[in-house]
C-alpha positions as CSV (number, residue, x, y, z in Angstrom):
1,M,18.1,-6.4,22.7
2,N,15.3,-8.5,21.0
3,A,16.1,-8.9,17.3
4,Q,13.3,-9.6,14.9
5,P,13.6,-12.1,12.1
6,P,14.2,-10.7,8.6
7,V,11.3,-9.0,6.8
8,K,11.0,-11.8,4.2
9,Q,10.7,-14.4,7.0
10,R,8.1,-12.4,8.9
11,T,6.1,-11.9,5.7
12,E,6.2,-15.6,4.9
13,E,5.1,-16.4,8.5
14,M,2.2,-14.0,8.3
15,A,1.1,-15.2,4.8
16,S,1.1,-18.8,6.0
17,A,-1.4,-17.9,8.7
18,M,-3.8,-16.3,6.2
19,S,-6.6,-17.9,4.3
20,T,-6.4,-18.2,0.5
21,D,-8.9,-15.3,0.1
22,E,-6.8,-13.1,2.5
23,Q,-3.6,-13.9,0.5
24,A,-5.4,-13.1,-2.8
25,A,-6.5,-9.8,-1.4
26,I,-3.0,-8.9,-0.2
27,R,-1.6,-9.8,-3.6
28,M,-4.1,-7.5,-5.3
29,V,-3.2,-4.6,-3.0
30,A,0.5,-5.2,-3.6
31,N,0.0,-5.4,-7.4
32,D,-2.1,-2.2,-7.4
33,L,0.3,-0.4,-5.1
34,H,3.2,-1.3,-7.5
35,R,1.2,0.1,-10.4
36,L,0.4,3.3,-8.4
37,N,4.1,3.8,-7.6
38,Q,5.0,3.4,-11.3
39,S,2.3,6.0,-12.2
40,V,3.6,8.4,-9.6
41,M,7.1,8.1,-10.9
42,K,6.0,8.7,-14.4
43,A,4.1,11.8,-13.3
44,V,7.1,13.1,-11.4
45,E,9.3,12.6,-14.5
46,A,6.7,14.5,-16.5
47,G,7.1,17.5,-14.2
48,I,4.3,17.0,-11.8
49,S,4.6,16.7,-8.0
50,V,2.3,14.1,-6.4
51,E,1.5,13.8,-2.7
52,L,-0.7,11.0,-1.5
53,I,-2.9,12.0,1.5
54,R,-5.1,9.7,3.6
55,S,-8.6,11.0,2.8
56,A,-10.5,8.5,4.9
57,R,-10.3,5.3,6.8
58,H,-12.5,2.4,5.8
59,H,-13.8,0.2,8.7
60,C,-15.6,-3.1,8.1
61,G,-17.0,-3.4,11.6
62,N,-14.9,-6.2,13.0
63,G,-11.8,-4.2,13.9
64,N,-10.1,-4.2,10.5
65,F,-9.5,-1.0,8.7
66,G,-7.8,0.4,5.6
67,D,-6.6,3.9,4.7
68,L,-8.1,5.4,1.5
69,L,-5.8,7.9,-0.4
70,T,-6.4,11.0,-2.4
71,P,-3.6,12.5,-4.6
72,V,-2.6,16.2,-4.3
73,I,-1.2,17.2,-7.6
74,V,1.1,20.3,-8.0
75,K,2.2,21.4,-11.5
76,T,5.4,23.4,-11.3
77,S,5.8,26.3,-13.7
């Protein structure tokens, strides 16, 4: 069986291969995702169910893509 290195090591290896601009973009996505997760948890604690659905996929023309999300909100009675 072919064991992969730990996640932290793989992440550091990928980051070292990225440009400064790429690293900054990834940090921005990670920070925004952290804030989104906090907002989802607050909404759930307030009595609202939140489901994130991929609404589209953004392509830049060179093979890179990113999923765009739309929240589906359900208020329980």
